[in-house]
gemmi code that builds the backbone of each chain (N, CA, C; Angstrom):
import gemmi

chains = {
    "A": [
        ("MET", (-65.675, 41.411, 137.932), (-64.930, 41.498, 136.659), (-65.311, 40.338, 135.751)),
        ("LEU", (-65.283, 39.178, 136.277), (-65.652, 37.997, 135.506), (-67.105, 38.068, 135.068)),
        ("LEU", (-67.889, 38.559, 135.903), (-69.304, 38.690, 135.566), (-69.493, 39.676, 134.434)),
        ("ARG", (-68.687, 40.723, 134.423), (-68.796, 41.726, 133.371), (-68.423, 41.156, 131.998)),
        ("ILE", (-67.439, 40.351, 132.034), (-67.016, 39.741, 130.756), (-68.085, 38.810, 130.225)),
        ("GLU", (-68.648, 38.014, 131.117), (-69.717, 37.115, 130.714), (-70.861, 37.898, 130.117)),
        ("HIS", (-71.154, 39.045, 130.695), (-72.223, 39.871, 130.199), (-71.925, 40.366, 128.795)),
        ("LYS", (-70.685, 40.765, 128.609), (-70.300, 41.252, 127.281), (-70.446, 40.154, 126.239)),
        ("ARG", (-70.093, 38.964, 126.600), (-70.201, 37.859, 125.653), (-71.646, 37.586, 125.287)),
        ("LYS", (-72.507, 37.661, 126.241), (-73.901, 37.391, 125.971), (-74.517, 38.459, 125.092)),
        ("ASN", (-74.059, 39.687, 125.254), (-74.606, 40.780, 124.462), (-73.975, 40.895, 123.093)),
        ("HIS", (-73.004, 40.153, 122.845), (-72.302, 40.263, 121.545), (-73.115, 39.578, 120.448)),
        ("ASN", (-73.606, 40.382, 119.512), (-74.363, 39.853, 118.377), (-73.526, 39.993, 117.116)),
        ("PRO", (-73.028, 38.922, 116.522), (-72.204, 39.042, 115.294), (-73.051, 39.531, 114.132)),
        ("PRO", (-72.443, 40.312, 113.242), (-73.206, 40.798, 112.094), (-73.475, 39.662, 111.097)),
        ("ALA", (-74.268, 39.966, 110.088), (-74.643, 38.934, 109.104), (-73.463, 38.492, 108.242)),
        ("ALA", (-72.603, 39.445, 107.902), (-71.427, 39.109, 107.068), (-70.497, 38.146, 107.791)),
        ("ALA", (-70.376, 38.352, 109.057), (-69.502, 37.459, 109.821), (-70.049, 36.050, 109.834)),
        ("GLY", (-71.346, 35.921, 109.935), (-71.946, 34.580, 109.878), (-71.735, 33.924, 108.542)),
        ("TYR", (-71.827, 34.738, 107.497), (-71.585, 34.216, 106.147), (-70.162, 33.685, 106.008)),
        ("LEU", (-69.232, 34.470, 106.516), (-67.814, 34.068, 106.434), (-67.551, 32.808, 107.244)),
        ("ARG", (-68.194, 32.797, 108.453), (-67.954, 31.646, 109.307), (-68.476, 30.369, 108.634)),
        ("ARG", (-69.599, 30.515, 107.916), (-70.153, 29.348, 107.256), (-69.213, 28.850, 106.137)),
        ("TRP", (-68.646, 29.777, 105.402), (-67.768, 29.391, 104.309), (-66.406, 28.896, 104.769)),
        ("PHE", (-65.878, 29.585, 105.761), (-64.523, 29.228, 106.190), (-64.543, 28.239, 107.334)),
        ("LYS", (-65.185, 27.130, 107.087), (-65.096, 26.042, 108.050), (-63.685, 25.457, 107.955)),
        ("PRO", (-63.230, 24.748, 108.955), (-61.862, 24.198, 108.908), (-61.630, 23.273, 107.722)),
        ("GLY", (-62.598, 22.470, 107.338), (-62.412, 21.547, 106.194), (-62.322, 22.280, 104.893)),
        ("THR", (-63.176, 23.275, 104.715), (-63.162, 24.049, 103.469), (-61.841, 24.782, 103.314)),
        ("LEU", (-61.444, 25.357, 104.412), (-60.179, 26.111, 104.378), (-59.010, 25.211, 103.979)),
        ("ALA", (-59.019, 23.992, 104.496), (-57.932, 23.071, 104.170), (-57.937, 22.709, 102.692)),
        ("TRP", (-59.124, 22.500, 102.147), (-59.209, 22.173, 100.710), (-58.732, 23.338, 99.850)),
        ("MET", (-59.164, 24.529, 100.242), (-58.763, 25.696, 99.446), (-57.238, 25.875, 99.465)),
        ("LEU", (-56.664, 25.686, 100.648), (-55.199, 25.803, 100.758), (-54.498, 24.759, 99.884)),
        ("LEU", (-55.064, 23.571, 99.915), (-54.448, 22.498, 99.114), (-54.468, 22.833, 97.637)),
        ("PHE", (-55.641, 23.294, 97.152), (-55.756, 23.645, 95.728), (-54.882, 24.833, 95.364)),
        ("ALA", (-54.705, 25.727, 96.312), (-53.870, 26.895, 96.023), (-52.391, 26.537, 95.993)),
        ("LEU", (-52.010, 25.581, 96.822), (-50.575, 25.273, 96.917), (-50.107, 24.259, 95.873)),
        ("LEU", (-51.020, 23.473, 95.348), (-50.596, 22.453, 94.365), (-49.909, 23.052, 93.126)),
        ("PRO", (-50.562, 23.993, 92.432), (-49.874, 24.564, 91.240), (-48.574, 25.244, 91.593)),
        ("ALA", (-48.559, 25.901, 92.755), (-47.326, 26.596, 93.142), (-46.201, 25.610, 93.358)),
        ("GLY", (-46.532, 24.498, 93.989), (-45.515, 23.465, 94.218), (-45.034, 22.851, 92.917)),
        ("TYR", (-45.956, 22.658, 92.003), (-45.577, 22.107, 90.699), (-44.630, 23.061, 89.955)),
        ("LEU", (-44.985, 24.339, 90.017), (-44.128, 25.332, 89.345), (-42.746, 25.381, 89.980)),
        ("LEU", (-42.757, 25.355, 91.294), (-41.475, 25.410, 92.011), (-40.614, 24.211, 91.647)),
        ("HIS", (-41.229, 23.033, 91.570), (-40.477, 21.825, 91.234), (-39.941, 21.877, 89.804)),
        ("SER", (-40.780, 22.357, 88.897), (-40.347, 22.374, 87.500), (-39.265, 23.409, 87.257)),
        ("GLN", (-39.215, 24.463, 88.070), (-38.202, 25.491, 87.838), (-36.932, 25.268, 88.640)),
        ("SER", (-36.899, 24.263, 89.505), (-35.682, 24.046, 90.290), (-34.585, 23.501, 89.382)),
        ("PRO", (-33.350, 23.981, 89.511), (-32.271, 23.551, 88.594), (-31.889, 22.100, 88.846)),
        ("ASN", (-31.751, 21.366, 87.754), (-31.305, 19.981, 87.826), (-29.787, 19.962, 87.730)),
        ("PRO", (-29.100, 19.416, 88.697), (-27.625, 19.458, 88.630), (-27.055, 18.629, 87.499)),
        ("ASN", (-27.842, 17.657, 86.997), (-27.316, 16.813, 85.927), (-27.449, 17.463, 84.558)),
        ("GLN", (-28.382, 18.378, 84.431), (-28.584, 19.000, 83.125), (-27.980, 20.390, 83.125)),
        ("PRO", (-27.341, 20.772, 82.025), (-26.800, 22.127, 81.960), (-27.929, 23.148, 81.888)),
        ("ILE", (-27.668, 24.269, 82.494), (-28.678, 25.320, 82.469), (-28.638, 25.972, 81.094)),
        ("PRO", (-29.736, 25.935, 80.375), (-29.703, 26.516, 79.033), (-29.547, 28.017, 79.106)),
        ("GLY", (-28.816, 28.520, 78.168), (-28.588, 29.943, 78.107), (-29.822, 30.660, 77.608)),
        ("PRO", (-29.760, 31.948, 77.582), (-30.940, 32.698, 77.148), (-31.263, 32.477, 75.686)),
        ("ASP", (-30.229, 32.123, 74.882), (-30.496, 31.954, 73.455), (-30.490, 30.480, 73.045)),
        ("ALA", (-30.770, 29.581, 73.991), (-30.734, 28.156, 73.663), (-31.870, 27.761, 72.736)),
        ("SER", (-32.998, 28.364, 72.963), (-34.148, 27.979, 72.142), (-34.223, 28.802, 70.864)),
        ("ARG", (-33.327, 29.754, 70.733), (-33.394, 30.596, 69.544), (-32.890, 29.811, 68.336)),
        ("PRO", (-33.557, 29.862, 67.207), (-33.070, 29.147, 66.017), (-31.767, 29.754, 65.506)),
        ("LEU", (-30.921, 28.911, 64.858), (-29.627, 29.384, 64.368), (-29.826, 30.296, 63.176)),
        ("ASP", (-29.000, 31.313, 63.124), (-29.105, 32.190, 61.953), (-28.206, 31.649, 60.834)),
        ("ALA", (-28.209, 32.334, 59.716), (-27.504, 31.837, 58.523), (-26.004, 31.715, 58.765)),
        ("ASN", (-25.456, 32.676, 59.502), (-24.008, 32.647, 59.752), (-23.617, 31.430, 60.581)),
        ("GLN", (-24.436, 31.177, 61.616), (-24.126, 30.029, 62.471), (-24.264, 28.727, 61.694)),
        ("ILE", (-25.304, 28.640, 60.862), (-25.490, 27.420, 60.058), (-24.300, 27.241, 59.119)),
        ("MET", (-23.877, 28.343, 58.513), (-22.738, 28.264, 57.587), (-21.465, 27.843, 58.329)),
        ("SER", (-21.299, 28.407, 59.520), (-20.116, 28.061, 60.307), (-20.127, 26.582, 60.700)),
        ("MET", (-21.322, 26.101, 61.111), (-21.421, 24.684, 61.481), (-21.119, 23.782, 60.292)),
        ("ARG", (-21.695, 24.147, 59.139), (-21.448, 23.324, 57.943), (-19.971, 23.363, 57.558)),
        ("ASP", (-19.384, 24.554, 57.720), (-17.962, 24.694, 57.397), (-17.110, 23.789, 58.287)),
        ("GLN", (-17.463, 23.795, 59.589), (-16.721, 22.938, 60.526), (-16.896, 21.463, 60.184)),
        ("GLN", (-18.141, 21.099, 59.844), (-18.385, 19.692, 59.483), (-17.588, 19.314, 58.240)),
        ("ASN", (-17.591, 20.231, 57.258), (-16.840, 19.944, 56.026), (-15.353, 19.808, 56.310)),
        ("LYS", (-14.863, 20.718, 57.183), (-13.430, 20.667, 57.518), (-13.094, 19.348, 58.198)),
        ("LYS", (-13.972, 18.938, 59.136), (-13.732, 17.685, 59.856), (-13.740, 16.504, 58.879)),
        ("THR", (-14.700, 16.534, 57.966), (-14.772, 15.457, 56.971), (-13.505, 15.443, 56.119)),
        ("ASN", (-13.069, 16.652, 55.712), (-11.863, 16.733, 54.878), (-10.632, 16.247, 55.635)),
        ("VAL", (-10.534, 16.648, 56.903), (-9.372, 16.227, 57.709), (-9.367, 14.713, 57.880)),
        ("ASP", (-10.560, 14.161, 58.146), (-10.639, 12.700, 58.307), (-10.247, 11.990, 57.017)),
        ("ALA", (-10.742, 12.516, 55.897), (-10.420, 11.888, 54.610), (-8.921, 11.994, 54.335)),
        ("ALA", (-8.348, 13.171, 54.657), (-6.907, 13.358, 54.431), (-6.092, 12.418, 55.305)),
        ("ASN", (-6.532, 12.255, 56.553), (-5.815, 11.345, 57.457), (-5.887, 9.907, 56.963)),
        ("ALA", (-7.084, 9.509, 56.529), (-7.229, 8.130, 56.036), (-6.349, 7.918, 54.806)),
        ("GLU", (-6.336, 8.914, 53.921), (-5.516, 8.806, 52.713), (-4.028, 8.752, 53.083)),
        ("ARG", (-3.640, 9.589, 54.058), (-2.247, 9.623, 54.486), (-1.825, 8.287, 55.090)),
        ("LYS", (-2.725, 7.703, 55.892), (-2.378, 6.410, 56.502), (-2.238, 5.325, 55.445)),
        ("LYS", (-3.091, 5.416, 54.442), (-2.988, 4.431, 53.350), (-1.642, 4.608, 52.628)),
        ("GLN", (-1.277, 5.869, 52.390), (0.011, 6.132, 51.727), (1.176, 5.641, 52.589)),
        ("ILE", (1.066, 5.844, 53.902), (2.144, 5.400, 54.801), (2.290, 3.885, 54.738)),
        ("ALA", (1.145, 3.197, 54.742), (1.198, 1.725, 54.676), (1.817, 1.282, 53.344)),
        ("ASP", (1.409, 1.953, 52.247), (1.977, 1.603, 50.938), (3.476, 1.877, 50.904)),
        ("ASP", (3.854, 3.045, 51.428), (5.280, 3.418, 51.430), (6.104, 2.447, 52.273)),
        ("SER", (5.520, 2.007, 53.384), (6.282, 1.084, 54.241), (6.470, -0.263, 53.540)),
        ("ALA", (5.456, -0.699, 52.788), (5.620, -1.940, 52.016), (6.703, -1.761, 50.948)),
        ("LYS", (6.699, -0.564, 50.340), (7.715, -0.282, 49.316), (9.115, -0.228, 49.956)),
        ("LEU", (9.170, 0.358, 51.152), (10.445, 0.427, 51.892), (10.985, -0.966, 52.163)),
        ("LEU", (10.072, -1.853, 52.561), (10.498, -3.223, 52.850), (11.070, -3.888, 51.603)),
        ("LYS", (10.405, -3.664, 50.465), (10.884, -4.274, 49.217), (12.261, -3.699, 48.835)),
        ("LEU", (12.386, -2.359, 48.954), (13.667, -1.726, 48.621), (14.774, -2.198, 49.556)),
        ("ALA", (14.442, -2.348, 50.830), (15.449, -2.803, 51.794), (15.901, -4.227, 51.468)),
        ("THR", (14.942, -5.051, 51.051), (15.308, -6.427, 50.669), (16.223, -6.406, 49.444)),
        ("ASP", (15.867, -5.578, 48.453), (16.709, -5.463, 47.254), (18.107, -4.953, 47.608)),
        ("LEU", (18.139, -3.957, 48.499), (19.433, -3.382, 48.890), (20.309, -4.425, 49.564)),
        ("LYS", (19.687, -5.191, 50.432), (20.463, -6.235, 51.133), (21.019, -7.246, 50.129)),
        ("THR", (20.181, -7.640, 49.170), (20.644, -8.600, 48.155), (21.804, -8.020, 47.362)),
        ("GLU", (21.643, -6.740, 47.016), (22.683, -6.098, 46.197), (23.993, -5.936, 46.980)),
        ("VAL", (23.866, -5.572, 48.259), (25.069, -5.424, 49.091), (25.765, -6.772, 49.249)),
        ("ASP", (24.985, -7.820, 49.401), (25.590, -9.149, 49.558), (26.314, -9.585, 48.286)),
        ("LYS", (25.835, -9.104, 47.146), (26.469, -9.487, 45.883), (27.754, -8.698, 45.630)),
        ("THR", (27.848, -7.527, 46.259), (28.982, -6.641, 45.987), (30.226, -7.102, 46.737)),
        ("SER", (31.383, -7.033, 46.049), (32.634, -7.360, 46.741), (33.171, -6.119, 47.440)),
        ("LYS", (34.213, -6.299, 48.234), (34.681, -5.187, 49.065), (35.367, -4.090, 48.257)),
        ("ASP", (35.828, -4.403, 47.067), (36.531, -3.402, 46.269), (35.680, -2.844, 45.136)),
        ("THR", (34.394, -3.113, 45.167), (33.529, -2.675, 44.080), (32.633, -1.539, 44.551)),
        ("LEU", (32.588, -0.505, 43.763), (31.652, 0.578, 44.050), (30.385, 0.308, 43.242)),
        ("SER", (29.325, -0.013, 43.942), (28.095, -0.395, 43.253), (27.161, 0.806, 43.138)),
        ("LEU", (26.897, 1.203, 41.898), (25.983, 2.331, 41.680), (24.544, 1.948, 42.026)),
        ("GLY", (24.247, 0.659, 41.839), (22.894, 0.195, 42.182), (22.598, 0.352, 43.668)),
        ("VAL", (23.604, 0.022, 44.494), (23.430, 0.170, 45.946), (23.228, 1.640, 46.307)),
        ("ILE", (24.046, 2.508, 45.685), (23.935, 3.943, 45.987), (22.546, 4.452, 45.604)),
        ("ARG", (22.088, 4.046, 44.432), (20.776, 4.505, 43.947), (19.647, 4.016, 44.867)),
        ("LYS", (19.743, 2.750, 45.231), (18.685, 2.179, 46.080), (18.704, 2.818, 47.481)),
        ("ALA", (19.895, 3.021, 48.001), (19.998, 3.649, 49.326), (19.418, 5.061, 49.308)),
        ("GLU", (19.665, 5.780, 48.218), (19.128, 7.137, 48.095), (17.601, 7.100, 48.027)),
        ("GLU", (17.084, 6.133, 47.286), (15.626, 6.005, 47.171), (15.004, 5.690, 48.536)),
        ("ILE", (15.660, 4.783, 49.271), (15.160, 4.427, 50.605), (15.198, 5.643, 51.526)),
        ("GLU", (16.261, 6.413, 51.426), (16.406, 7.591, 52.280), (15.260, 8.572, 52.031)),
        ("LYS", (14.987, 8.831, 50.764), (13.914, 9.781, 50.429), (12.555, 9.246, 50.876)),
        ("LEU", (12.324, 7.974, 50.646), (11.034, 7.377, 50.998), (10.832, 7.379, 52.517)),
        ("ALA", (11.882, 7.054, 53.239), (11.779, 7.040, 54.705), (11.527, 8.445, 55.235)),
        ("HIS", (12.164, 9.435, 54.607), (11.931, 10.827, 55.018), (10.475, 11.204, 54.783)),
        ("SER", (9.956, 10.805, 53.627), (8.554, 11.108, 53.302), (7.599, 10.432, 54.286)),
        ("VAL", (7.890, 9.171, 54.620), (7.046, 8.447, 55.589), (7.084, 9.141, 56.944)),
        ("LYS", (8.272, 9.571, 57.337), (8.422, 10.231, 58.644), (7.601, 11.522, 58.697)),
        ("GLU", (7.679, 12.308, 57.631), (6.933, 13.567, 57.602), (5.424, 13.318, 57.616)),
        ("LYS", (4.995, 12.290, 56.888), (3.561, 11.978, 56.872), (3.096, 11.518, 58.254)),
        ("MET", (3.937, 10.767, 58.941), (3.577, 10.322, 60.287), (3.471, 11.505, 61.240)),
        ("LYS", (4.379, 12.463, 61.095), (4.329, 13.643, 61.947), (3.033, 14.398, 61.718)),
        ("LEU", (2.618, 14.503, 60.447), (1.370, 15.198, 60.111), (0.185, 14.469, 60.718)),
        ("SER", (0.221, 13.146, 60.670), (-0.899, 12.362, 61.190), (-0.984, 12.471, 62.694)),
        ("MET", (0.153, 12.518, 63.373), (0.135, 12.585, 64.828), (-0.201, 13.980, 65.317)),
        ("GLY", (0.117, 14.980, 64.504), (-0.067, 16.349, 64.964), (-1.482, 16.810, 64.985)),
        ("ASN", (-2.422, 16.173, 64.276), (-3.777, 16.718, 64.181), (-4.525, 16.492, 65.472)),
    ],
    "B": [
        ("MET", (82.434, -25.301, 23.886), (81.576, -24.140, 24.020), (82.164, -23.019, 23.162)),
        ("THR", (81.306, -22.355, 22.461), (81.733, -21.299, 21.570), (82.023, -20.042, 22.384)),
        ("MET", (83.129, -19.411, 22.098), (83.470, -18.187, 22.805), (82.592, -17.045, 22.324)),
        ("GLY", (82.263, -16.183, 23.239), (81.530, -14.975, 22.880), (80.026, -15.124, 22.908)),
        ("THR", (79.544, -16.292, 23.340), (78.077, -16.488, 23.435), (77.519, -15.719, 24.653)),
        ("PHE", (76.428, -15.056, 24.428), (75.820, -14.287, 25.522), (75.127, -15.192, 26.509)),
        ("ARG", (75.510, -15.048, 27.788), (74.889, -15.850, 28.849), (74.286, -14.895, 29.872)),
        ("PRO", (72.970, -14.769, 29.890), (72.339, -13.778, 30.770), (72.596, -14.048, 32.243)),
        ("ASP", (72.662, -15.344, 32.654), (72.866, -15.639, 34.062), (74.262, -15.250, 34.537)),
        ("LYS", (75.114, -15.059, 33.591), (76.456, -14.646, 33.961), (76.685, -13.149, 33.749)),
        ("ALA", (75.684, -12.467, 33.241), (75.861, -11.058, 32.920), (75.977, -10.256, 34.210)),
        ("THR", (76.859, -9.370, 34.250), (77.054, -8.550, 35.442), (76.875, -7.068, 35.135)),
        ("THR", (76.532, -6.773, 33.917), (76.382, -5.382, 33.540), (75.097, -4.827, 34.158)),
        ("VAL", (75.211, -3.669, 34.804), (74.043, -3.032, 35.422), (73.481, -2.034, 34.438)),
        ("THR", (72.256, -2.308, 34.018), (71.579, -1.396, 33.099), (70.381, -0.770, 33.811)),
        ("ALA", (69.621, 0.071, 33.076), (68.424, 0.711, 33.647), (67.339, -0.301, 33.950)),
        ("VAL", (67.453, -1.454, 33.234), (66.396, -2.466, 33.425), (66.643, -3.289, 34.682)),
        ("ASN", (67.882, -3.741, 34.843), (68.142, -4.627, 35.975), (68.756, -3.905, 37.173)),
        ("LYS", (68.676, -2.602, 37.138), (69.246, -1.861, 38.255), (68.348, -2.005, 39.491)),
        ("ARG", (68.960, -2.215, 40.618), (68.199, -2.323, 41.862), (67.674, -0.942, 42.263)),
        ("PRO", (66.476, -0.887, 42.864), (65.969, 0.420, 43.286), (66.813, 0.982, 44.423)),
        ("ASP", (66.944, 2.272, 44.366), (67.706, 2.890, 45.455), (66.795, 3.094, 46.670)),
        ("ALA", (67.296, 3.728, 47.676), (66.550, 3.878, 48.935), (65.265, 4.674, 48.759)),
        ("ASN", (65.331, 5.724, 47.931), (64.121, 6.526, 47.708), (63.032, 5.718, 47.020)),
        ("GLN", (63.473, 4.987, 45.997), (62.493, 4.177, 45.276), (61.910, 3.090, 46.173)),
        ("LEU", (62.777, 2.520, 46.995), (62.291, 1.491, 47.926), (61.265, 2.075, 48.905)),
        ("SER", (61.524, 3.278, 49.346), (60.587, 3.933, 50.259), (59.234, 4.174, 49.583)),
        ("VAL", (59.284, 4.643, 48.323), (58.029, 4.894, 47.584), (57.263, 3.589, 47.400)),
        ("ILE", (58.022, 2.559, 47.006), (57.357, 1.263, 46.780), (56.747, 0.737, 48.075)),
        ("ASN", (57.488, 0.863, 49.134), (56.965, 0.362, 50.416), (55.742, 1.162, 50.877)),
        ("SER", (55.833, 2.461, 50.736), (54.689, 3.280, 51.182), (53.445, 2.987, 50.337)),
        ("ARG", (53.662, 2.763, 49.055), (52.528, 2.420, 48.181), (51.925, 1.068, 48.597)),
        ("ARG", (52.813, 0.155, 48.929), (52.325, -1.166, 49.353), (51.512, -1.047, 50.659)),
        ("VAL", (52.031, -0.253, 51.571), (51.317, -0.045, 52.841), (49.973, 0.626, 52.608)),
        ("GLN", (50.005, 1.619, 51.684), (48.759, 2.335, 51.397), (47.702, 1.387, 50.818)),
        ("LEU", (48.140, 0.535, 49.897), (47.213, -0.436, 49.306), (46.662, -1.373, 50.377)),
        ("HIS", (47.558, -1.749, 51.272), (47.127, -2.629, 52.350), (46.079, -1.948, 53.231)),
        ("LEU", (46.337, -0.675, 53.510), (45.390, 0.077, 54.345), (44.055, 0.261, 53.628)),
        ("PHE", (44.133, 0.544, 52.328), (42.896, 0.711, 51.550), (42.079, -0.580, 51.570)),
        ("ALA", (42.794, -1.679, 51.395), (42.089, -2.972, 51.382), (41.429, -3.235, 52.737)),
        ("ALA", (42.177, -2.909, 53.811), (41.603, -3.117, 55.150), (40.399, -2.205, 55.370)),
        ("ALA", (40.524, -0.944, 54.914), (39.405, -0.004, 55.076), (38.192, -0.463, 54.277)),
        ("ASN", (38.471, -0.954, 53.062), (37.360, -1.446, 52.241), (36.675, -2.642, 52.888)),
        ("ALA", (37.502, -3.522, 53.455), (36.914, -4.701, 54.103), (36.061, -4.285, 55.296)),
        ("GLU", (36.592, -3.332, 56.072), (35.834, -2.846, 57.224), (34.548, -2.155, 56.779)),
        ("ARG", (34.669, -1.351, 55.725), (33.484, -0.645, 55.210), (32.448, -1.651, 54.672)),
        ("MET", (32.961, -2.689, 54.025), (32.035, -3.709, 53.510), (31.308, -4.410, 54.659)),
        ("ARG", (32.052, -4.648, 55.739), (31.426, -5.275, 56.906), (30.329, -4.359, 57.468)),
        ("GLN", (30.656, -3.071, 57.562), (29.661, -2.119, 58.071), (28.457, -2.005, 57.134)),
        ("LEU", (28.741, -2.034, 55.824), (27.644, -1.964, 54.844), (26.699, -3.147, 55.014)),
        ("THR", (27.286, -4.312, 55.194), (26.459, -5.516, 55.377), (25.627, -5.403, 56.647)),
        ("ASP", (26.282, -4.946, 57.729), (25.543, -4.793, 58.993), (24.418, -3.778, 58.852)),
        ("ASP", (24.746, -2.635, 58.229), (23.738, -1.577, 58.082), (22.562, -2.038, 57.233)),
        ("SER", (22.874, -2.745, 56.147), (21.777, -3.178, 55.279), (20.935, -4.251, 55.979)),
        ("THR", (21.580, -5.092, 56.787), (20.814, -6.093, 57.554), (19.907, -5.405, 58.562)),
        ("ARG", (20.471, -4.432, 59.266), (19.684, -3.689, 60.269), (18.550, -2.929, 59.598)),
        ("LEU", (18.856, -2.346, 58.445), (17.835, -1.592, 57.707), (16.670, -2.508, 57.311)),
        ("LEU", (17.028, -3.675, 56.817), (15.987, -4.635, 56.423), (15.164, -5.065, 57.637)),
        ("GLN", (15.819, -5.249, 58.761), (15.108, -5.673, 59.977), (14.131, -4.584, 60.438)),
        ("ILE", (14.600, -3.327, 60.427), (13.727, -2.237, 60.881), (12.575, -2.035, 59.900)),
        ("ALA", (12.873, -2.156, 58.611), (11.805, -2.002, 57.614), (10.753, -3.094, 57.776)),
        ("THR", (11.195, -4.304, 58.099), (10.248, -5.406, 58.326), (9.384, -5.119, 59.549)),
        ("GLU", (10.036, -4.643, 60.638), (9.279, -4.326, 61.860), (8.267, -3.215, 61.606)),
        ("LEU", (8.718, -2.186, 60.894), (7.825, -1.050, 60.610), (6.626, -1.499, 59.794)),
        ("ASN", (6.899, -2.306, 58.779), (5.803, -2.760, 57.921), (4.813, -3.618, 58.710)),
        ("SER", (5.337, -4.500, 59.563), (4.421, -5.361, 60.330), (3.624, -4.539, 61.338)),
        ("GLU", (4.264, -3.531, 61.926), (3.540, -2.666, 62.875), (2.417, -1.920, 62.183)),
        ("LEU", (2.717, -1.415, 60.999), (1.714, -0.611, 60.299), (0.582, -1.465, 59.746)),
        ("THR", (0.854, -2.712, 59.484), (-0.226, -3.560, 58.974), (-1.021, -4.187, 60.110)),
        ("GLU", (-0.357, -4.421, 61.261), (-1.063, -5.031, 62.381), (-1.952, -4.044, 63.109)),
        ("VAL", (-1.445, -2.816, 63.253), (-2.124, -1.854, 64.121), (-3.426, -1.380, 63.479)),
        ("ASP", (-4.326, -0.910, 64.347), (-5.586, -0.350, 63.871), (-5.282, 0.883, 63.020)),
        ("LYS", (-6.099, 1.062, 62.004), (-5.840, 2.176, 61.083), (-6.076, 3.533, 61.744)),
        ("ALA", (-6.763, 3.542, 62.896), (-7.130, 4.825, 63.499), (-5.917, 5.574, 64.041)),
        ("ASP", (-4.955, 4.862, 64.604), (-3.818, 5.576, 65.185), (-2.513, 4.872, 64.825)),
        ("LEU", (-1.490, 5.685, 64.668), (-0.184, 5.149, 64.310), (0.617, 4.918, 65.583)),
        ("PRO", (1.442, 3.870, 65.617), (2.267, 3.664, 66.809), (3.297, 4.777, 66.947)),
        ("ALA", (3.625, 5.091, 68.190), (4.504, 6.235, 68.449), (5.918, 5.980, 67.944)),
        ("GLN", (6.381, 4.722, 68.002), (7.758, 4.444, 67.621), (7.916, 4.282, 66.112)),
        ("ALA", (6.806, 4.378, 65.369), (6.903, 4.210, 63.917), (7.717, 5.341, 63.298)),
        ("ALA", (7.497, 6.565, 63.787), (8.251, 7.707, 63.257), (9.742, 7.548, 63.576)),
        ("THR", (10.041, 7.037, 64.769), (11.439, 6.807, 65.146), (12.082, 5.782, 64.217)),
        ("LYS", (11.323, 4.739, 63.891), (11.869, 3.698, 63.014), (12.087, 4.241, 61.606)),
        ("ALA", (11.153, 5.056, 61.155), (11.333, 5.666, 59.823), (12.583, 6.545, 59.813)),
        ("ASP", (12.804, 7.258, 60.910), (14.001, 8.098, 61.022), (15.270, 7.245, 61.009)),
        ("MET", (15.228, 6.115, 61.710), (16.399, 5.220, 61.725), (16.676, 4.658, 60.331)),
        ("ILE", (15.610, 4.310, 59.613), (15.784, 3.789, 58.248), (16.432, 4.849, 57.368)),
        ("GLU", (15.965, 6.087, 57.521), (16.531, 7.179, 56.721), (18.028, 7.336, 57.005)),
        ("GLN", (18.397, 7.324, 58.280), (19.806, 7.501, 58.649), (20.666, 6.328, 58.165)),
        ("LEU", (20.135, 5.117, 58.276), (20.897, 3.949, 57.828), (21.100, 3.976, 56.315)),
        ("ALA", (20.054, 4.353, 55.593), (20.175, 4.421, 54.131), (21.203, 5.478, 53.732)),
        ("HIS", (21.193, 6.604, 54.442), (22.194, 7.642, 54.166), (23.603, 7.121, 54.432)),
        ("ALA", (23.757, 6.396, 55.534), (25.069, 5.838, 55.878), (25.533, 4.846, 54.819)),
        ("VAL", (24.620, 3.988, 54.372), (24.982, 2.998, 53.349), (25.434, 3.709, 52.071)),
        ("LYS", (24.690, 4.742, 51.700), (25.028, 5.477, 50.469), (26.415, 6.108, 50.581)),
        ("GLU", (26.672, 6.779, 51.687), (27.958, 7.462, 51.842), (29.119, 6.475, 51.928)),
        ("LYS", (28.912, 5.369, 52.615), (29.990, 4.384, 52.731), (30.298, 3.740, 51.382)),
        ("MET", (29.258, 3.509, 50.616), (29.496, 2.906, 49.298), (30.232, 3.885, 48.386)),
        ("LYS", (29.966, 5.179, 48.544), (30.672, 6.176, 47.736), (32.152, 6.232, 48.090)),
        ("LEU", (32.484, 5.903, 49.325), (33.858, 5.999, 49.797), (34.724, 4.816, 49.378)),
        ("THR", (34.112, 3.821, 48.763), (34.883, 2.628, 48.396), (36.018, 2.973, 47.434)),
        ("VAL", (37.185, 2.495, 47.752), (38.374, 2.819, 46.955), (38.778, 1.589, 46.141)),
        ("ALA", (39.051, 1.828, 44.888), (39.498, 0.712, 44.047), (40.982, 0.456, 44.297)),
        ("VAL", (41.281, -0.714, 44.783), (42.677, -1.070, 45.080), (43.276, -1.735, 43.846)),
        ("GLN", (44.393, -1.169, 43.342), (45.024, -1.750, 42.145), (46.430, -2.215, 42.454)),
    ],
}
model = gemmi.Model(1)
for chain_id, residues in chains.items():
    chain = gemmi.Chain(chain_id)
    for i, (resn, *xyz) in enumerate(residues, 1):
        res = gemmi.Residue()
        res.name, res.seqid = resn, gemmi.SeqId(i, " ")
        for name, pos in zip(("N", "CA", "C"), xyz):
            atom = gemmi.Atom()
            atom.name, atom.element = name, gemmi.Element(name[0])
            atom.pos, atom.b_iso = gemmi.Position(*pos), 0.0
            res.add_atom(atom)
        chain.add_residue(res)
    model.add_chain(chain)
structure = gemmi.Structure()
structure.add_model(model)
structure.setup_entities()
């Protein structure tokens, strides 16, 4: 049996194409070819792997904005600018009103101190009414400022 | 001494002028006196409250003004609205109390 196998091996003549292939597919050549084939694939795989730190862009991320979206963005920016300007103006008014309140309160105190117990002072009534209205206005403006 | 000279200190005639008030009149006079006394006391108490309220109002207005000038312009302090509300209520109280003042005569 062993002798028969040896005989078969000796009689085995490889064809010419097989010799050609064997010459080309040496172990070193094969390794180089594999390396060159796998490099681009690895690069692609790495570049397409999701980065957990970056958000995954949607399908329309690279699409340019249309006119409606641009108008909406500008509208929002304008609204934000207007709201900021209104808030700044309101805060300035609140500061002015509070200074005015302080002055009125000082005047009221002086007037009350001058009034005797049996005197009805119209000046005190007028000043107190003015303070009441001003304080109400300041309170409402503060509510508006805090609510935004 | 001449006879027939009028002497008021010796006069005993009761007229409408020198007549003593009767019980009803005395009651009216006394009640009026008590009422005046009560009005005066109420006025004094109201004046005391007015002074306190105006002092408190001035103190809160000073605190509010200093808070609003010290704080950053970006945000308002939360208690500022409460202080403005207190100022409004105190001013209303001062106005109403001053209207209630009664002239005591």
